N, C-alpha and C positions, 0 to 999 in steps of 0.2 A: 385198519389193524385190531383196533379195539373192538370193533363190532365183532370180529373173527373171535376174539377171546370170550366175548359175551355169548356168542353162539355155543361155543365149546362148553361154556359153564353151564349153559342149559342142558346140555347132554350129560354132562357129568352128574347132574342132580335128577330132581324129579318135578319137572314144570306141572304137570298134571296136578300132583299134590299141591303144588304153591298155589295154581288156579283155583283148585278146590277150596282152599283155606281163604284165598282173597274173596271169592263169593260168599263163602260162609260168613266171614267177618262182616262184610257188607250187609248181609241179611240179618245180623244179629246186632247191628248198630242201634244205638238210642239209649236211653236212660234205663238203667237196671232197676226193676220194681219186683216187690215179693208181696205176695198175698199172705204167706205164711213162712216164717223162719223156724227153725227147730227150736224145741223146748229145752233140750240138753246138748251138752258138749262132751264128747268122750275125751277127758284130758289125758294126755299121754304123760305120764309121770317119768321122764328120764331121770329127774332128780327126786329122790325118795325123801320123805320127812324124817328130819333129823339124822340124816346120813353122818355117820362118824368119821367116815373118811375125808368127806368135804370139810367138815370142821377141822380135822387135823391136818389138811392141805393148808388152810389159811392160818392156823397157829404155827406152822412151819414155815410159812412165807408171808411174814407180817408185812412186807412191802406191797404185796399182792392186796393184802386186806386193807390197807391204809389207802390205797389207789382205788379200791372198789368203793369204799366209804366215802370217798371225796367225790367220786362219780355221783353217788346218791345224793349227798349233801348239795352238790351243784345242782341236780336235777329239782330238788325241793325248790330252789331259787328260780327254776325254769331256765338253767342253763346246763348246756352239754358242750363237749369237746369233741370236734370233728376234725380228722387229718391235723391234730394238734393246734386247732384254731377254736378259742372258746367262743360261743355266741350264746345269746339269748334267745329261746325258742320262740317267743312271742314276735321277734322281728322276722321270723321265717316261715309265717302261716302261708298256705298256698294262694291264698287270696292276694298276697301281696306279689305274686310272681311278675304280673304284667306291669307292675309299677316300681320295679326294682330301680334304684339309681345307678348308672354306670360307675362303677367302683374302680379305683386304681389297682387294688388287690386282685390279682387274676382269680383266686379261688371264689371271690364273691360273683364273678360272672359266669360260673362254671356250673353247667347243669349237674355234672357228676358229683358236685359238691352237695347240691340240694338232694339229689337221689340218696346220698348216704344219710341225710337228716331224715328223709322221710321212709328209709328202711328200719329205722327205729331199733337198732341193735341195743341202745342204751335202755331199753326197757328190760331186757334180761338182766343187764348189770345192776340196775336199781332192784329188780326183784329179788337177785341173789343177795343183794345187801341187806334186804328185809328179812330173807330167809337166815341169815346169819345172826343179825343183830335184834330182830324184833322190833326195830324203830318204827313206830307207827306213822311217823312223819313221811317214810319212805313209801309205805302202802297207801297212804293217803295221797301222796303226790302221783302215783300211778292210777288211783281212782279219779283223780281230777284231770289227768291226761286222757282217760278213757272217755270221760264225759264230752270232752272236746276233740275226739280222735278225729273228725272230718277235717280239722284245721290243718292237719299234718298228713291228709291221704288225698293224693290227685284224683283218686277214682271218685270222689264225691264232689270234684268240682271242675274237673275238665280244663284246667288252665295250664298245668305245667305238663310238659312233654314226658310221657310215662309209657309204659309197656308192660307186657303180661310178666316178664321176668321181675321188675320192681315190685309189682304186686304180691308175686309169689313169696319174695324174701320179707314183704312187709307182713303177710299174712303168718308166716311161721314166727316172726319176732313178737307179733301181737299174742299169739296163741299162749306164749309163756305167762301172760298175766292171770289166766285162770289157775294155772298150777301154783304160781307163787302167792295168790291172793285168797285162796280157799278158806283160809283160816281167819281172815281179817274181817272184824266185825261189821265194817261198813260195804263189804261186797256182797250185797244183797241182789235179789232175782231180778230187779231193774237194772243194776249195772251190769250184772252178768248178760242179760238181754241184749244190752248194748254192744257188748263184746261179740256175742253171737251174730247180731247184724252186721257188725263190721267184717267179721270173717266171712260169712256168707257172701257179702258183698264183693270182697277181694276175690273170692273163689270164682264167682261169677265173671268178674272183669277178666280173670286169667282166661277162664274158659272161651269168652267172646274174643280174646284177644292173644289167642295162641300164636307164638311168633314163628312164622316162616316166611322166607323171602320169595320174590318173583321168580326167582331160579329153582323154587323148590329146594331152598337150603335151609336146613336146620342147624343151630348152633347152640353155645351155651344158654342163649335166652330161651331157645325152645325147651332145652333140658331143664331150666329153672321152671318153666311152665308145667312140665310134665310131674316134677316133685312136688310143685305146689298143689297140683290138683290131686295126685295121689295122697298127700298128707291131709288135704281137706277132706277128701272122702273118708279118712279114718276118724277124724274129728267128728264128723256127722254121719254115722254110718246107715242111719234108718230115714235120713232126710230124702225127699224125692229127687233132689238134683245130685246127690252123691254118685249114683250110678253112672250118669253121663260123664262126671267129672273123673271117676275111676277108669272108665272105658278109654277116654281120650289120652288119659295119663299114662296108662299102661302100655297102649299101642306106640305113642310116641317115645316112651322111655326105652322100649325096646328097638326101635329104630336108631335112637341116639347111640346106644351103646354098641350097635352094629356099624353105623356110619361115621359117627364121630371119633372113633378111637381106632388106633392101630391093632393089629393081632397081639401085640405084647403091652397094648394099653396105653399109648400116648394118644393125648387129645390132638386133633388134627387142626387147631388154629395157630400153631407153631408160636405159642405163647406159654411158657412154662407156668405164669401166674394163673392164666386162664385153665391150664391143666389142675393146678390146685384148687382152685375155686369149684370147678366141676367135682372132683373128688370128694371135696369136703361137703358139698350138698348131697353127692350119693352116700357118703357115710353117714350122715343125719338120716336119711331115708332109710337105711339099713337098720339103724338104731331103733327108729319109730316101728319098724315092721317087727322086729325081734320082740321089743316091748310089748307089742299087741298080739303076739303070737300068730302073726299072719306068714303063712308058707311063702317063702321066697323061691323063685325059679333058681335052680343051681347055676344056669348059665348067667344069671344077673349077678349072683353072688360072687361067681369066678371073674367077671368081668371087673367088678368094682375092686377085687382084690388086685388084678392086675395093674389097674390104674393107680392104686396105691403103692405097689412095688416099683412101677415106672416113675412116680413122683420121688421115691426115695433115691432112685439111679440119678435124678436130675437134682439132687441135694449135694452141696459141697461137704467136704470132709469136717469143715467147722460147723455145719448144720444150717448155713445160708441156702437159701432157694437160689438155683439158677434164674438168670434175669433175662433170658432172651425173649423177644417179642413184646407186646404191650403189656403194661401193668395196670390189670384191672382195678386197681385200688380198693377192691372190695372183699377182702377175705371173709369167708362165710362163717368160719367158727369163732368163737369168742374170746376176746383178750381185753386187756386194759388200755389198748391203743398206742402202745409205744412203738417207736421204729424198729427196735430189736425183735419184738413180738411177731411183726408184721414179717420181717425179713428171715426168721428163724423157722426151721421145720424139726426142732428136736423132739416135738410132741409125737411125731411119727414112730419113735422108738417103743412108746408104750404099746402100739398095735402090733408090735413084733414081739415083745416080751413085757406082760403086764406087771413084772415084778420091777420093772424100770420105774423111775420117778413120774408121778402124776404131774401132768401139767395142766395149766388152766384151760387149755383147749379140749382136754380129755374128761373133765369133770362131769359133763353131760352123758359120758359113756360109761362111767363106773359101775353102773348096776346092769350092765348089759353083757353077760358073760360069753356071748357069742363074738363079741369085738375083742375079747382078750386073746392075744396071739392071733388074731384076725389076718395079718400079713406073714408071709413066710421068710424065714431067715434063709437068705441064699445070696450067693456072690452074682451079681448082675453081669449079663456080657456086656462086652464093650459098646456095644450098639444097642440102642432103645428108641424105637420110632425112628426119627431123622437124626437123632443126637448120638455122637460118640463121647464116651466117658472113660477116664483113667483117673483113679484114686489110690493112693498108699498113704502111710504115716506122715509124709511130708508135704505133698501137693494133692490138688485134685484139678483135673483138666476137663472141661467140657466143651464140646465142639458142636456148632450147629450145622448140620448137613441136610437141613429140611429143603425140600421143593416149595413151591407156592402152596401155602396152607389153606385151610377152609375149603377144600375140594377146588382149588384154582381161583379163589376170589381173593384170598390173601388179605382179610380184612384186619386180622390182627397180626400179620406178618410185617416183619422189618427186612431191610436190604442187609441181613446180617449172614448172608450166605458164606460159610467157610470161617465165620468169625469164632472167636473161642473166649472162654473165661479161665483164668489160671489163679487159683487161691490157695493159701497156706493156712495158718492160723486166722489169718486176715485175708480180706479181699485184696487181690493184687491187680491183676488185669482183668477190667470188669466190662461187662456190657454197660450201657449207659444208664441202666435203670430208668425205665421208661415212664412217659406220661401217656395217660389215655382220658378221653372225654374232656380234655382241657378246653377253655373257652379260648384259648390263644392258638389260632390255626398255625401260626408259624412255629411254635414250640412242637406241636403235633407232627407237623411235616419234617422238621428237622430230625425228630427222634427216629423216623422211618428211613432216613437217608444212609447211604453207604459210608458216609464220612464219621457217621456216629457210631460205627462198629469197629472192632478189631480185625478187619480184613484189607483187602487190597482194592483200591480205586484206581480206575484207568481213564486218563483223558478228562478228570473231573465229572465223568458221567456216572449215573446210577446203575448198579448191576441190573436191576428191572425198573424201568421209567414208570413213573405213576402220575395221574393226574392229581395235582395238589389240592384241587377243589373237591375231590371225593375221598373223605378222610378214612374212609374203611373199605378202599378197594385198591388191589395192586393186582393187574392182571397182566400177565405176560408169559412167555415160554421160556423155561430154565429146566435144565436136566442136572441133578447133582448125583455123583457117583461116589461111593464109599467102598473102598477096598477092606478086605478082611485084614484085622490087626495081626501084628506079629507079637507075641507076648513070651518072654522067657526070663531067666534069672537075670540076664545083664540089661535087657533093654525092652521097650515097649514102641511100636511103631505104626502108623496109620497113615494113608493117603486119601485125599478127597479131592474132588474135581468138579468145576461146573463150567458150563457154557454160555453163561449170561451175557457175556460181551459181543454181541452178534452184529450189532449195527453201529459200530465206530468208524468214523470217517476216515481213518488210516487202515481200517481192516479188522476183520474179526479176531478175539483172542480167547484162548482157553487158560483158565486159572487153574492150577494144581498146587494143592498144599500139603506137604508131608510133615508130620510130627514125628520126632525122634526124641524118646526119653531114655538118657543113660542113667540106670537106677543106682548105680555105685556112686557116681560123681554128681548125681543130682543136677543134671543138665538136661536142658530142653532146647532142642534146636527145630525151629520151624523154616522149612525151605519152601519158599513161594517160586514156582516156576510159571511164566507167563509166556505164551508161544503163539504164533500165528503170522500175520502180516502186517507190514506197514510200521510207521513211526508212531511212538506213544509216550505217554508219561505216567508212570507207575507210582502209586503213593500208597505206603504202608501207615495204618493208623493204629493206635494203641491209648487205651483210656486208662488211668490209674488214680484212685481217690487219694486226696492228700491228707485226710483225717488219720491214715493209718501210717504213712510213710514220709521219711525225710529223703530228700534227694541230694545227692552229690556227684558232680561230674568230675571224671579222671580222665582227661584226654577224650577219647571217643567212646569211653565206657560210661554207663549210667549206673549209679548204685543207689538203691532204694533200701531203706533199713529202718527197723523200729527196735524196741530194747530186745527182742528176743530173735528176730530173722533178718536175712538180708537176700536180695535179689540183685544180680548183676547182669546187665544188658549189653551186648556187643552185636554188630552187624558187620556185613561184608562190603558195604557201599560207603561208608564214612561217618560223619558226624550226626548224631540225631538232632532233628528240631524239637524245641521244647516249647510249650505255650500254656497259658492258664485255660482249663477247660471248666465245664459245669456239667454235672451229672445230677438225677434226682433220686434220693434216697427213699422218698415216701410221698407219693401223690405229687403235689407242686413244689415239696420243700427241696431246695437247692443244696448241693454241696459241691465244693471246689475240687476240681482234678487237674492231674497233669495230662497234658495232650501231646503225645509222643508221636511224631511222624518221619517218614523217610520218603524222599522224593527223587525219581531218577527218570531222565529221558533214556529212550533205547529203540532200537531198530528190530523188529520181529519178534525177539526172544531175550529174555532177562531172568536171571536167578537172584533171589534176595534171600539172604541167610540171616535168621535172628537167632541168637544164642542167648538163652537165660538160665543162669546158674542160681541153685537155691543153697543157701547155709543157714544153719540154726545154731543159737548158743548152747 
C-alpha cells in the first residue's frame, strides 16, 4: 500500500526534474574552489545611515533597546541565546560536531538547535546595536567573528548535516556585516575580502546543493535556495558566477510560487509556521528588489501579496499565529528572541497601513515605500486554502480542513484533520504547539498523532497511519470536504467531513463535524457525527494551556476563567475526563496544559455535541 502512495507521489510531482537535479548534484560534488572572487560587493542598504525613524523606535521602546544591547554585550563575551538557552559560541564550533557528548538536555542533541546557531541571526542584532550606540566593542566583536567565520559554517567543514536552505539563510545574515561595518575603522579591504569569499562560498554551496527530492518535489527548502541565489546575484552583479545563480533562482522561484501555494496564497505544507517562514523570506526578497530598482514580474508581486493576506487570515484576533502543522522554529524576520515575538503577527498590520505602529520586524522595511500598504485591507472569506476561519470581536475560530500536504507527501502534516483552535483575548483550545527537528523521535511522532489534536480519534487509531521511522513522511489517502458557510446576523455555521477511517477492524467510518456559532449568545456548538459500520470507540480530545486559565468543575460542566473572560464547556455524553498535558510554546520549551477528553463506545453511528459558551467581564 505504501508503495502505491509513493508511485502516486511521483505522478503528482516531477520525477524527471528530480532526476536531473540528482545527477547535477553528483556532478557538482567536491570541494568548492575559486580562482578569483569579486573585488566589490553591492551592499543593499535596507537600513540607511542615521535613520531617524529607527532611532525613534528604540527611544519609544526602551525595553527593546535594552534587550538589543544585552544581546550585543553577550556577543562581545562570545555568548549568544538560542531558543532562550544561553551558550558560549566557542563550545559550538563545527569541528566539535562529531565529538559532542550525549547530553541530558534535549536541545543539545538537536540538529535544529545547531542550525539556528549557524544561521547567525545574531549578527544582524549586534550590527544594529553598533548602528545605534557606536560602541566599537560591538563592531570589533563582529570583525573577530568574521575572521573565524569558518568555525561556524558547515560549508567549510562538511561535518554537520547541512543543506542549501541553511546556507541561503546564513548568506543573508552574513551580508548584513558589510552594511553595518562600513564606517568602522578596522573594517579594511582584507576583512572585507574575507566576507566576500564567505558569501561567494555560500552562494556556490546553494547552487550545488539546490534542494529537490527524489519525487521531483520542491518545498520551503528549495524556495529558500531560490531566494538565496537571487540575493547573491544582486550582491555580486558583475561576478562571473552571478548569472548562473540568477538563472536557477529565477526559474525555481516561479515554479515555487506556482506549485507550493494555493490560488489564494496558502502554502502547501499544511503548516502555518512554514507559511509564515516562506512569506517572510519572500517579503525580504521583494524589499531587496525594490531597493535595487529591479523590475519585479507583476505575477510574482501579486503572489507574494496573496501569501501575506492568507497569513493574516490564519492569525487569531489577538495577533497570535495559528499553530497547525510543524513548528519550523526558525522565524526569518528579526526580533529579540522572546516567546511572545515568535507567536505574534502584529507586525503584519504595518503592511496594511504604514501609519500603524512600527515593529521590530518592520525596521528593515522602513525605507521601502513599495512595501507601505503592500497588503490589501479586505475581509477574508471564510475559507482560505484548506483552512476555515471565523473571527469577531469576541472569539476567533480556525479549523484545519487540509488534505495531505506537500503534494501528498505530508512531510510537515499532522493528523489534525477537522481539528480546530478557539481563541479569545488568550489562547483557549489550542493546537499542541508543535516540535520540529527535535532529537527526540518520540516527541516528534507524538506531535503528529491524532490524540495530540482537537479532533475525534476512533478505536485508538491514527486518521492517517504513518511510519514512525520516517519523520517527514505521511502517505495515505484521505478526502476532506468543506461545505459553504452560512453567515447571517444571528449565526455562522459550516460543516466539514473526512473519510480517513477506512481500514478499521469494525468497519469504515465517516467523520462529519458541524460548527454552529450563535452570535448573540456567544455560544459555539460542535456536533461530531460518526457513521458507518461496526462497533467502535470514539474519543474527543481538547488541549487547553494552563497558564491562561483556571479550571472549575461544576457537575458535568467545565468552567475556564481568568480575570477578564470565561469559557463554559458542556456535552451530551456525560462527564469530561481531565488530565495534565504538555504543549510546546517555543521549540522544545514545555508548557502545562489541560488535556480534556470524552470517550464513548457505539455501534455504527454516534453524535457527540460539545457546547462552548463565552462570556467577558
